[in-house]
BAFI-3210 file (N, C-alpha, C; in Angstrom, 3 decimals, decimal comma, padded with zeros to 6 digits):
// residues 228
n [1|2|3|4|5|6|7|8|9|10|11|12|13|14|15|16|17|18|19|20|21|22|23|24|25|26|27|28|29|30|31|32|33|34|35|36|37|38|39|40|41|42|43|44|45|46|47|48|49|50|51|52|53|54|55|56|57|58|59|60|61|62|63|64|65|66|67|68|69|70|71|72|73|74|75|76|77|78|79|80|81|82|83|84|85|86|87|88|89|90|91|92|93|94|95|96|97|98|99|100|101|102|103|104|105|106|107|108|109|110|111|112|113|114|115|116|117|118|119|120|121|122|123|124|125|126|127|128|129|130|131|132|133|134|135|136|137|138|139|140|141|142|143|144|145|146|147|148|149|150|151|152|153|154|155|156|157|158|159|160|161|162|163|164|165|166|167|168|169|170|171|172|173|174|175|176|177|178|179|180|181|182|183|184|185|186|187|188|189|190|191|192|193|194|195|196|197|198|199|200|201|202|203|204|205|206|207|208|209|210|211|212|213|214|215|216|217|218|219|220|221|222|223|224|225|226|227|228]
n.u [138,350|141,164|141,517|143,309|145,081|147,494|151,075|153,720|157,033|158,756|160,700|162,127|163,028|163,620|163,817|165,532|167,667|169,873|168,391|166,246|168,160|169,744|170,169|168,168|165,712|165,877|165,691|163,275|161,499|162,441|161,429|158,625|157,320|154,092|155,043|157,314|158,588|159,619|162,151|162,306|164,945|166,556|169,455|171,636|172,235|169,675|168,843|166,810|167,050|167,342|166,372|165,774|166,517|166,808|169,636|173,142|175,364|177,607|176,439|175,667|173,360|171,591|170,519|172,327|174,582|176,017|175,018|176,955|178,736|177,028|176,785|174,393|171,509|169,886|166,242|166,152|167,470|166,620|163,640|164,478|164,610|162,297|161,558|160,661|158,993|156,153|155,955|155,262|155,811|156,126|156,463|157,764|157,502|159,947|159,426|159,813|158,150|158,797|161,359|162,411|164,879|166,074|164,948|163,844|161,280|157,802|156,465|158,775|160,026|158,312|158,005|160,476|160,401|157,989|158,786|161,111|159,254|157,643|159,741|160,376|157,904|156,213|153,672|151,278|151,881|152,904|152,731|152,516|153,524|152,926|153,916|153,481|150,813|151,134|152,881|151,442|149,256|150,568|151,348|149,180|148,359|149,921|149,930|147,311|146,440|147,656|148,301|147,797|148,783|148,057|149,742|149,732|150,249|150,076|147,288|144,242|142,042|139,134|139,768|138,849|138,255|141,056|142,173|140,541|141,395|144,199|143,881|143,820|143,538|144,102|144,593|147,329|147,710|149,353|149,592|148,404|146,267|144,431|141,204|138,258|135,727|136,693|137,946|135,637|134,368|136,320|136,277|133,864|133,610|135,263|137,757|141,456|142,884|146,149|148,004|150,897|153,567|153,457|154,464|154,589|152,727|150,241|149,565|149,571|147,195|144,954|144,582|144,043|141,809|140,358|140,329|142,013|143,810|146,263|149,460|152,182|155,295|158,234|159,189|158,574|158,921|158,025|155,354|154,157|154,640|152,768|150,386|149,810]
n.v [137,065|134,998|133,050|130,812|130,094|132,752|132,905|133,478|133,826|133,406|135,094|135,374|132,430|130,600|127,876|126,903|128,680|130,770|132,919|135,866|137,329|138,768|136,780|134,825|136,403|136,838|134,277|133,608|135,203|134,441|131,530|132,041|132,958|134,998|136,635|138,444|137,865|139,676|141,066|143,943|146,003|149,027|150,679|152,469|155,092|155,488|153,734|151,541|148,279|144,409|142,042|139,320|139,449|141,559|141,709|141,489|138,710|138,897|140,087|142,564|145,291|146,105|148,661|150,134|150,183|151,678|151,621|150,518|149,229|147,089|145,380|143,999|143,203|145,878|147,621|149,311|148,166|145,502|146,375|147,274|144,983|145,096|145,698|144,583|142,584|141,233|140,797|140,910|143,088|141,724|143,264|142,946|144,924|145,186|145,707|146,454|146,730|146,273|146,502|149,465|150,566|149,266|150,165|152,658|154,893|153,907|156,287|157,285|154,898|153,820|156,075|155,772|153,230|153,989|155,916|154,524|152,938|154,555|155,871|153,874|154,221|151,829|151,263|150,062|147,460|146,371|145,091|146,177|144,614|143,403|142,982|144,815|146,845|149,592|150,453|149,955|151,451|153,865|154,077|153,854|156,290|157,744|156,712|156,263|154,525|152,025|148,569|147,214|144,549|142,785|141,029|138,014|135,673|133,027|133,038|131,869|133,970|136,160|136,596|139,137|140,976|141,095|142,460|144,710|146,195|146,600|148,493|147,419|145,656|143,416|140,249|138,402|135,612|132,988|129,726|127,600|128,866|128,898|128,795|127,404|128,497|131,010|132,166|132,395|134,330|136,626|137,141|138,058|140,329|141,820|141,126|140,024|136,983|135,953|133,420|132,396|130,212|128,172|124,765|122,031|119,447|118,779|120,616|122,930|121,805|122,139|124,668|125,656|124,492|125,577|128,494|130,327|133,529|133,689|132,150|132,052|130,506|128,517|127,542|128,524|127,171|124,583|124,938|126,090|124,299|122,272|123,566|123,538]
n.w [065,138|064,038|061,188|061,343|064,052|064,574|064,202|066,583|067,179|069,548|071,633|068,777|068,036|069,933|070,574|068,706|067,984|069,929|072,297|071,583|069,658|066,717|064,698|065,555|065,195|062,362|061,615|062,414|060,780|058,329|057,949|058,135|060,060|061,747|063,457|065,304|068,732|071,704|074,036|075,646|077,442|079,025|078,256|080,207|078,900|077,625|075,693|074,178|074,491|073,426|075,352|078,066|080,412|083,114|083,655|083,009|081,874|083,699|086,023|086,160|085,921|083,277|082,915|084,109|082,536|079,537|075,960|074,464|075,799|076,126|074,087|073,040|071,240|069,678|069,950|067,851|065,462|065,403|064,594|062,177|060,591|059,119|056,421|053,248|054,041|055,861|058,366|061,839|065,081|068,310|071,045|074,318|077,195|079,482|083,028|086,132|088,683|091,677|091,678|090,969|090,174|088,115|085,671|083,557|084,732|084,016|082,331|080,878|079,804|078,040|076,534|074,970|073,629|072,160|070,615|068,666|067,476|066,134|064,287|062,472|061,382|062,241|063,410|063,002|062,880|064,785|068,442|071,818|074,917|078,373|081,756|083,405|084,558|084,137|082,613|080,101|080,238|080,096|077,557|076,281|076,541|075,224|072,667|071,622|069,542|069,068|069,425|072,263|074,771|077,556|079,517|081,422|084,320|086,771|088,911|088,063|086,340|084,911|081,499|080,468|082,604|083,311|080,826|080,787|083,299|082,645|080,231|077,824|074,563|073,766|075,683|077,024|078,234|080,095|078,714|080,238|080,880|079,506|078,025|076,590|076,909|078,297|076,018|074,166|075,674|075,876|072,945|072,542|073,990|072,195|072,298|071,720|072,428|072,902|073,808|076,127|076,555|074,372|073,375|072,616|070,268|071,498|073,279|071,452|070,015|071,935|072,157|069,753|069,626|071,321|070,111|070,042|069,304|068,560|068,956|071,223|070,635|070,900|069,048|066,303|063,551|063,645|064,774|062,696|060,499|061,702|061,796|059,259]
ca.u [139,163|141,668|141,046|143,990|146,062|148,925|152,330|154,767|158,082|159,140|162,254|163,117|162,998|164,088|164,144|166,283|168,752|169,957|166,829|166,802|169,382|169,467|170,166|166,801|164,744|166,051|165,177|161,729|161,255|162,655|160,697|157,272|156,506|153,684|155,337|158,431|158,140|161,256|162,076|163,306|165,309|166,855|170,675|172,046|171,932|168,336|168,782|165,816|167,771|166,665|167,097|164,737|166,762|167,157|170,982|174,078|176,011|178,414|175,432|175,431|171,981|171,669|170,410|173,603|175,265|175,572|174,703|178,405|178,995|176,154|176,687|173,067|170,974|168,839|165,223|166,179|168,212|165,294|162,631|164,950|164,341|160,749|161,394|160,626|158,264|155,000|156,271|154,678|156,599|155,250|157,624|157,430|158,310|160,000|159,306|159,565|157,544|159,452|162,956|162,619|166,453|166,341|164,443|163,427|159,753|157,201|156,342|159,805|160,032|156,931|158,332|161,472|160,162|157,211|160,090|161,440|158,243|157,194|160,759|160,260|156,708|155,780|152,452|150,105|152,632|153,620|152,169|153,385|152,731|153,723|153,268|153,227|150,326|151,377|153,513|150,208|148,378|151,296|151,584|147,879|148,231|150,980|149,690|145,779|145,905|148,646|148,002|148,778|148,921|148,474|150,450|149,288|150,428|149,615|145,855|143,112|141,183|138,431|140,275|138,088|138,621|142,560|142,219|140,055|142,547|145,368|143,417|144,315|142,745|144,266|145,011|148,102|147,715|150,003|148,584|147,862|145,293|143,280|139,836|137,285|135,053|137,550|138,197|134,776|133,882|137,049|135,862|132,398|134,310|135,909|139,406|141,864|143,651|147,370|148,834|152,454|154,342|153,037|155,394|154,095|151,387|149,239|149,178|148,835|145,747|143,774|144,690|143,155|140,231|139,681|139,969|142,677|143,947|148,006|150,223|153,719|155,927|159,588|159,502|157,717|158,536|157,210|153,991|153,806|153,944|151,578|149,175|149,523]
ca.v [135,592|134,706|131,607|129,999|130,971|133,234|131,998|134,293|133,358|133,444|135,653|134,857|131,235|130,220|126,366|126,683|129,729|131,703|133,880|137,507|137,786|139,039|135,643|134,243|137,042|136,571|133,145|133,584|136,065|133,557|130,594|132,459|133,443|136,159|137,777|137,914|138,358|140,063|141,124|145,363|146,692|150,050|150,918|153,776|156,141|155,470|153,140|150,317|146,910|143,486|141,093|138,840|139,613|143,235|142,009|140,815|137,810|139,856|140,268|144,081|145,812|146,484|149,987|150,894|150,177|152,226|150,557|150,433|148,030|145,907|144,037|143,362|144,095|147,308|147,524|149,984|146,996|144,528|147,047|147,468|144,034|145,075|146,044|143,273|141,380|141,692|140,228|141,861|142,794|141,731|143,925|142,991|145,849|144,238|146,544|145,897|147,619|146,081|147,081|150,780|150,847|148,289|150,302|153,792|155,156|153,825|157,058|157,173|153,786|153,758|156,953|155,393|152,511|154,414|156,809|153,880|152,130|155,441|156,001|152,804|153,956|150,404|151,422|149,298|145,866|146,398|145,037|146,181|143,671|143,969|142,532|145,939|147,514|150,818|150,599|149,929|153,106|154,751|153,574|154,181|157,622|158,245|156,082|155,657|153,336|151,168|147,484|146,525|143,205|142,536|139,776|137,260|134,703|132,919|132,808|132,271|135,369|136,228|137,633|140,202|141,634|141,472|143,295|145,974|146,635|147,119|149,084|146,448|145,080|141,871|139,643|137,154|134,867|131,818|128,982|126,604|129,481|129,571|127,778|127,857|129,726|132,365|133,155|132,989|135,865|137,861|137,553|138,771|141,766|142,180|141,153|139,211|136,125|135,483|133,003|132,213|129,741|126,738|124,445|120,968|119,469|118,673|122,095|123,604|121,288|122,500|126,342|126,089|124,098|126,849|129,435|131,821|134,531|133,453|131,564|132,447|129,449|128,657|126,736|128,870|126,293|123,524|125,200|126,066|122,740|121,545|124,312|123,214]
ca.w [065,091|062,689|060,516|061,896|064,974|063,941|064,931|067,181|067,687|071,021|071,784|067,873|067,883|071,387|070,616|067,347|067,817|071,104|072,194|071,376|068,684|065,532|064,163|065,791|064,546|061,195|061,016|062,478|059,760|056,856|057,925|057,694|061,549|061,627|064,436|066,360|070,167|072,126|075,349|075,940|078,558|078,468|078,818|081,356|077,982|077,528|074,277|074,425|073,827|073,792|076,761|078,380|081,943|083,491|084,204|081,848|082,484|084,883|087,012|086,428|085,597|081,988|082,932|084,606|081,381|078,414|075,341|073,708|076,807|076,405|073,229|072,786|070,006|070,070|069,568|066,347|065,119|065,208|063,734|060,855|059,630|058,848|054,807|052,500|054,606|056,309|059,746|063,329|066,190|069,634|072,085|075,908|077,835|080,792|083,938|087,795|089,956|092,958|091,336|089,752|089,701|086,983|084,632|083,729|085,128|083,140|080,962|079,906|079,299|076,927|075,250|074,580|072,916|071,282|069,824|067,988|066,661|065,408|063,625|061,725|060,995|062,261|064,576|062,395|062,888|066,629|069,968|073,121|075,960|079,681|083,176|084,173|083,408|084,348|081,145|079,146|080,299|079,783|076,165|075,543|076,669|074,222|071,201|071,531|068,292|069,329|069,939|073,662|075,325|079,098|079,982|082,810|085,051|088,424|089,676|087,203|086,499|083,813|080,706|080,098|083,757|082,803|079,674|081,367|084,255|081,480|079,263|076,574|073,651|073,733|076,620|076,745|079,405|080,288|078,090|080,794|081,691|078,448|078,187|075,622|077,527|078,607|074,962|073,970|076,728|075,265|071,843|072,663|074,209|070,915|072,756|071,147|073,258|072,685|075,087|075,838|075,673|074,169|072,513|072,021|069,454|072,721|073,715|070,281|069,553|072,981|072,164|068,303|069,745|072,282|069,359|070,344|067,997|067,932|069,873|071,200|070,816|070,812|067,773|065,214|062,223|064,052|064,974|061,093|060,090|062,647|061,160|057,738]
c.u [139,961|141,379|141,555|144,760|147,358|149,863|153,390|155,729|158,732|160,675|162,900|162,319|163,729|164,727|165,123|167,695|168,448|168,917|167,413|167,820|168,966|168,926|168,549|165,774|164,828|165,372|163,809|161,123|161,363|161,667|158,873|156,599|155,765|153,889|156,713|158,343|159,702|160,968|162,639|163,421|165,879|168,362|170,517|171,733|170,778|168,341|167,844|166,935|167,211|167,469|165,861|165,161|167,390|168,866|172,016|174,565|176,969|177,497|175,028|174,098|172,097|171,417|171,188|174,410|175,026|175,501|175,743|179,060|178,270|176,292|175,230|172,223|169,972|167,604|165,191|166,768|167,308|164,076|163,190|164,718|162,833|160,679|161,420|159,787|156,822|154,929|155,635|155,932|155,911|156,454|157,163|158,196|158,498|160,452|158,989|159,424|158,190|160,981|162,862|163,989|166,644|165,824|164,087|161,986|159,235|156,632|157,465|160,083|159,128|157,405|159,221|161,189|159,210|158,009|160,507|160,450|157,882|158,457|160,566|158,827|155,846|154,488|151,875|150,601|153,334|152,431|153,028|152,704|153,764|153,168|152,685|152,249|150,227|152,219|152,550|149,382|148,918|151,424|150,126|147,639|148,736|150,480|148,366|145,720|146,759|148,101|148,746|147,834|149,022|148,753|149,919|149,736|149,960|148,325|144,988|142,494|140,510|139,251|139,973|138,396|139,990|142,802|141,635|140,871|143,754|144,971|143,777|143,091|143,321|144,863|145,782|148,712|148,947|149,432|148,290|146,435|143,918|142,066|138,634|136,217|135,710|137,787|136,903|134,320|134,985|136,461|134,792|132,358|134,858|137,508|140,008|142,738|144,757|148,106|150,265|152,629|154,133|153,891|155,481|152,764|150,273|148,731|148,551|147,326|144,812|143,781|143,798|142,198|139,598|139,316|140,388|143,117|145,353|148,318|151,581|154,565|157,494|159,910|158,817|157,799|157,779|155,629|153,358|153,459|152,858|150,404|148,630|148,969]
c.v [135,221|132,906|130,550|130,673|131,607|132,778|133,286|133,729|134,010|133,958|135,179|133,417|130,326|128,784|125,729|127,694|130,701|132,960|135,246|138,207|137,956|137,571|134,982|135,240|137,011|135,364|132,926|134,035|134,982|132,458|131,262|132,813|134,620|137,157|137,602|138,617|138,727|140,729|142,900|145,765|147,908|150,437|152,019|155,095|155,898|154,828|151,781|149,226|145,729|142,170|140,647|139,448|141,087|143,027|141,161|139,897|138,015|139,968|141,747|144,109|146,561|148,268|150,732|150,966|151,222|150,990|150,357|149,114|147,034|144,918|143,118|143,868|144,953|147,106|148,275|148,918|146,162|145,085|146,762|146,286|143,942|145,262|144,608|142,217|142,097|140,997|141,505|141,801|142,822|142,132|144,097|144,001|145,161|145,576|145,506|146,581|147,471|146,523|148,109|150,914|150,176|148,703|151,946|153,776|154,863|154,398|157,165|156,021|153,654|155,118|156,613|154,295|152,830|155,091|155,701|153,039|152,990|156,093|155,056|152,987|152,424|150,146|150,109|147,528|146,024|146,244|145,137|145,557|143,837|143,315|143,790|146,748|149,039|151,262|150,874|151,149|153,886|155,075|153,990|155,694|158,388|158,090|155,586|154,442|152,238|150,014|147,364|145,270|143,265|140,867|139,096|135,828|134,344|132,371|132,890|133,505|135,451|137,208|138,958|141,319|142,293|142,511|144,925|146,807|147,052|147,813|148,567|145,873|143,573|141,257|138,209|136,863|133,705|130,846|128,012|127,335|129,516|128,181|128,129|128,873|131,200|132,911|133,524|134,361|137,088|138,132|138,143|139,895|142,337|142,620|139,948|138,338|135,792|135,074|132,495|130,904|128,460|125,886|122,660|120,689|119,451|119,753|122,843|123,294|121,912|124,451|126,282|125,506|125,235|128,067|130,617|132,345|134,299|132,634|131,767|131,135|129,511|128,155|126,893|127,786|125,019|123,782|125,559|124,942|121,863|122,179|123,997|121,551]
c.w [063,745|062,252|061,015|062,927|064,485|064,880|065,353|067,871|068,984|071,309|070,439|067,820|068,940|070,946|069,567|067,715|069,467|070,989|072,207|070,858|067,589|064,859|064,408|065,350|063,170|060,538|061,124|061,513|058,633|057,096|058,041|059,170|061,263|062,414|065,086|067,695|070,708|073,436|075,246|077,108|077,986|079,180|079,596|080,453|077,275|075,942|074,807|073,698|074,148|074,580|077,568|080,172|082,022|083,957|082,984|082,538|083,680|086,288|087,289|085,676|084,360|082,173|083,489|083,761|080,299|076,962|074,693|074,680|076,980|075,184|072,845|071,582|070,427|069,427|067,739|065,413|064,621|064,634|062,307|060,069|059,183|057,296|054,386|052,708|055,520|057,944|060,614|064,199|067,345|070,826|073,392|076,218|079,171|081,973|085,387|088,452|091,307|092,806|090,566|089,593|088,528|085,687|084,709|084,220|083,859|081,854|080,396|079,151|077,973|075,779|074,432|073,315|071,480|069,989|068,403|066,994|065,778|063,973|062,686|060,974|061,037|063,429|064,093|062,680|064,377|067,309|070,738|073,928|076,663|080,750|083,657|083,268|083,475|082,849|079,906|079,175|080,017|078,267|075,483|075,349|075,526|072,749|071,470|070,788|068,330|069,899|070,996|074,277|076,601|079,400|081,290|083,143|086,205|088,211|088,375|087,134|084,843|082,933|080,499|081,233|083,628|081,887|080,034|082,326|083,457|080,686|077,992|075,812|073,040|075,411|076,421|078,008|079,308|079,706|078,513|081,289|080,870|078,419|076,937|076,084|077,892|077,024|074,408|074,773|076,231|073,889|071,766|073,352|073,486|071,701|071,961|072,245|072,529|073,760|074,883|076,780|075,370|073,225|072,364|071,420|070,551|073,003|072,602|070,028|070,690|072,766|071,087|068,670|070,456|071,352|069,531|068,727|067,563|069,182|069,805|071,480|070,541|069,836|066,782|064,028|062,634|064,056|063,302|060,533|060,765|062,194|059,516|057,804]
res [m|a|a|r|p|l|v|h|g|h|r|g|a|r|a|v|l|p|e|n|t|m|a|a|f|e|y|a|i|q|i|g|a|d|a|v|e|m|d|v|a|v|s|s|d|n|v|p|v|i|s|h|d|p|h|i|n|s|g|l|a|i|h|q|l|a|v|v|e|l|k|l|p|t|l|d|q|v|l|s|l|s|p|g|n|h|v|h|f|n|i|e|i|k|s|f|p|d|s|p|e|l|t|p|p|p|d|i|f|a|a|l|v|l|e|i|i|q|k|h|e|l|g|p|r|c|i|v|q|s|f|d|f|r|i|l|h|q|m|k|r|l|a|p|g|l|r|l|a|a|l|w|e|g|a|a|r|p|f|v|e|i|a|q|e|a|g|a|g|i|v|a|p|e|f|t|l|v|t|p|e|q|v|r|a|a|h|a|a|k|l|e|v|i|p|w|t|a|n|s|p|e|d|w|r|k|l|i|d|a|g|v|d|a|i|i|t|d|d|p|a|a|l|i|r|y|l|s]
***
């Protein structure tokens, strides 16, 4: 367990700057976030790009458009921010089992993301997380040493059970699901707990008292000040 929870800037620093933009990631790094969290989609020409939603403002699916048409940051550009700092990159792969037309198949999606991580030699500084556990299984097959996080929302379940189902060493639950008992059980199983997305001092205090390893927040600067 970390001496204090690490700070992950959600989509860069969503409370301060437009989410999933280069400016937001650069800001989060500048103010001292331990990690920047981002969402990844894939263009029609198989370029991993940064977007929380599978569609752009016009309603067109990102996966139906070439990267030159999208005007979105690429994962390659974000990982290019790595020199000269120690920031980690928490990469959420946005995969939709009920809408397979919106993304490549899990094996291809995982391979495309891994290729960029390996290009920048950032394996030790990356976490790949997803709600779609198929992605995590494929990534584990391709890169057994990469840190994987099982995202979870909805009904409460044992964190250890979630991580085992996903084949992940980290469980990333919605912050309201965190209890001290769940965190203790996870740590006893040698798992990390990185909840999302907590934005108030009251919620931060509960998570710190529960012993979480990191907190994903929209305002990383405010959380850093709080921890100080």
